[in-house]
C-alpha positions in Angstrom: -5.0 -20.8 8.6 -6.7 -20.9 5.1 -9.7 -18.9 6.4 -7.4 -16.3 7.9 -5.4 -15.9 4.7 -8.6 -15.8 2.7 -9.7 -12.7 4.7 -6.2 -11.0 4.8 -4.9 -11.5 1.3 -7.6 -9.4 -0.6 -7.0 -6.5 1.8 -3.3 -6.8 1.3 -3.6 -6.9 -2.5 -5.7 -3.7 -2.4 -3.1 -2.1 -0.1 -0.4 -3.1 -2.5 -1.9 -1.0 -5.4 0.0 2.2 -4.9 0.8 4.0 -8.1 2.7 6.9 -6.6 5.1 4.6 -4.6 5.6 2.4 -7.6 6.3 5.3 -10.0 8.7 7.1 -7.6 10.6 3.8 -7.0 10.9 3.1 -10.7 12.4 6.6 -11.2 14.9 6.1 -8.4 15.9 2.7 -9.8 16.6 4.2 -13.2 19.2 6.6 -11.9 22.7 6.4 -10.5 23.5 4.3 -7.4 20.1 2.7 -8.2 20.4 -0.4 -5.9 21.7 1.6 -2.9 19.0 4.3 -3.3 16.3 1.6 -4.0 17.2 -0.1 -0.7 17.0 3.2 1.2 13.7 4.1 -0.4 12.4 0.6 0.5 13.7 1.1 4.1 11.6 4.3 4.4 8.6 2.5 3.1 9.1 -0.5 5.4 9.5 1.7 8.4 6.0 3.0 8.1 4.7 -0.5 7.2 6.2 -1.9 10.4 4.7 0.9 12.5 1.3 0.2 10.9 1.7 -3.5 11.6 2.5 -3.0 15.3 -0.3 -0.4 15.7 -2.9 -2.5 14.0 -2.1 -5.6 16.0 -1.7 -3.9 19.4 -4.8 -1.7 19.2 -6.9 -4.6 18.2 -5.4 -6.8 20.9 -6.5 -4.4 23.6 -10.0 -4.1 22.2 -13.1 -5.4 24.0 -13.7 -9.1 23.7 -16.5 -11.3 22.4 -19.7 -9.8 21.0 -18.5 -6.2 21.7 -15.3 -6.8 19.8 -17.2 -8.3 16.8 -19.5 -5.3 16.7 -16.5 -2.9 16.9 -14.8 -4.8 14.0 -17.9 -4.4 11.9 -18.2 -0.7 12.7 -14.5 -0.2 11.8 -14.9 -2.0 8.5 -18.0 0.0 7.7 -16.3 3.3 8.6 -13.2 2.6 6.6 -15.3 1.5 3.7 -17.2 4.8 3.8 -13.9 6.7 3.9 -12.6 4.9 0.9 -15.7 5.6 -1.1 -15.6 9.2 0.0 -12.0 9.4 -1.3 -13.2 7.9 -4.6 -15.9 10.6 -4.9 -13.3 13.4 -4.1 -11.0 11.9 -6.8 -13.8 11.8 -9.3 -14.7 15.4 -8.6 -11.1 16.5 -9.0 -10.9 14.7 -12.3 -13.4 17.0 -13.8 -11.1 20.0 -13.3 -7.8 18.3 -13.7 -6.1 15.8 -16.1 -7.5 12.3 -15.9 -4.0 11.0 -15.3 -3.9 12.3 -11.8 -0.7 13.8 -10.4 2.0 13.3 -12.9 5.2 11.5 -11.9 7.9 13.5 -13.7 10.6 11.6 -15.6 13.2 14.4 -15.0 14.3 12.3 -12.0 14.4 14.9 -9.3 14.6 12.2 -6.6 17.7 10.6 -8.2 19.9 13.6 -7.4 19.0 13.8 -3.7 20.9 12.3 -0.8 20.2 9.0 0.8 18.3 10.7 3.7 16.1 12.5 1.3 15.4 9.2 -0.5 14.5 7.5 2.8 12.2 10.4 3.6 10.6 10.1 0.2 9.8 6.4 0.8 8.6 7.2 4.3 6.5 10.2 3.2 4.8 8.5 0.3 3.8 5.5 2.5 2.6 7.5 5.5 0.5 9.7 3.2 -1.0 6.8 1.2 -4.5 6.7 2.7 -5.9 4.0 0.6 -3.1 1.6 1.5 -3.3 2.5 5.2 -7.1 2.1 5.2 -6.8 -1.4 3.8 -3.7 -2.6 5.6 -5.0 -1.8 9.1 -8.2 -3.9 8.7 -5.9 -6.8 7.6 -4.0 -6.5 10.9 -7.3 -6.1 12.7 -8.4 -9.4 11.2 -5.2 -11.2 12.2 -5.3 -10.0 15.8 -9.0 -10.8 16.2 -8.6 -14.3 14.7 -8.8 -17.5 16.8 -6.1 -19.1 14.7 -2.8 -20.3 16.2 0.1 -18.0 16.9 2.0 -19.5 14.0 -0.9 -19.0 11.6 -1.1 -15.3 12.7 2.6 -14.8 12.2 2.3 -16.3 8.7 -0.7 -14.1 7.9 1.1 -10.9 9.0 4.2 -11.9 7.0 2.1 -12.6 3.9 0.2 -9.3 4.3 3.4 -7.3 4.8 5.1 -8.9 1.8 2.2 -8.3 -0.5 1.7 -4.7 0.6 5.4 -4.0 0.1 5.4 -5.2 -3.6 5.5 -1.6 -5.0 8.7 -1.0 -3.1 10.4 -4.4 -3.2 9.4 -5.9 -6.6 11.1 -3.2 -8.7 14.2 -3.4 -6.5 14.4 -7.2 -6.9 13.9 -6.8 -10.7 16.7 -4.2 -10.8 19.1 -6.5 -8.9 18.2 -9.6 -11.0 18.2 -7.8 -14.4 20.5 -4.8 -14.1 20.7 -4.1 -17.8 17.4 -5.3 -19.1 15.2 -3.7 -16.5 15.5 -0.1 -17.8 13.0 -0.4 -20.6 10.6 -2.3 -18.3 10.8 0.5 -15.7 10.2 3.0 -18.5 7.0 1.2 -19.6 5.8 0.8 -16.0 6.3 4.5 -15.3 4.4 5.6 -18.4 1.5 3.3 -17.7 1.2 4.3 -14.0 1.5 8.0 -14.8 -1.1 7.8 -17.6 -3.6 5.8 -15.5 -2.8 6.8 -11.9 -6.1 8.5 -11.2 -8.2 5.7 -12.7 -6.2 3.0 -10.8 -6.6 4.9 -7.5 -10.4 5.4 -8.0 -10.9 1.8 -8.9 -9.1 0.6 -5.8 -11.0 3.0 -3.6 -14.4 2.0 -5.0 -13.8 -1.7 -5.1 -12.3 -2.1 -1.7 -14.6 0.5 -0.1 -17.5 -1.6 -1.2 -15.7 -4.8 0.0 -15.2 -3.4 3.5 -18.8 -2.2 3.7 -19.9 -5.7 2.7 -17.7 -7.2 5.4 -19.4 -4.8 7.9 -22.9 -6.1 7.2 
């Protein structure tokens, strides 16, 4: 199990770095009916994550066995690594003509005044459009499905990967529940930091884990 977790956890940590999801969640949790809306936002996020989990496991399970499967795995890692590095290059080129902070997350709280369905759709939409997270989470599921570990070990690995990847959605919510009054200034600081450094965070993740996937493909 330790070898499987060693391979899965780095990918899940990279997938968990999602500035846009974190910032939007912090804004929602700073408004009215915060816990209810936070739960709905997390449900939208988790719906996509569950779909990616099933897709990653099922597609890999039906792949060709033995040496062919190993080669396919290496090819997939290499391709996804190239895609992530390409996204980093695109982000760098955009930064020359736009603010280095990336797309700002406004603090006027437009999400807070929307209905629950809209909040669910926001969580769903931010996750399904988060390419860097998807491109790192799917290889994690690919690794689990292709592993020779026991079924119990695979279930544990999937649970760990899903929990880590969902941190931008679940951690602020748990903090809001645990510290309802003291969490407001913490959310404000997080939102300012993420907004100010969103582009730099995204590019760093894309370069680091793009190189990591290409290394795994060699």
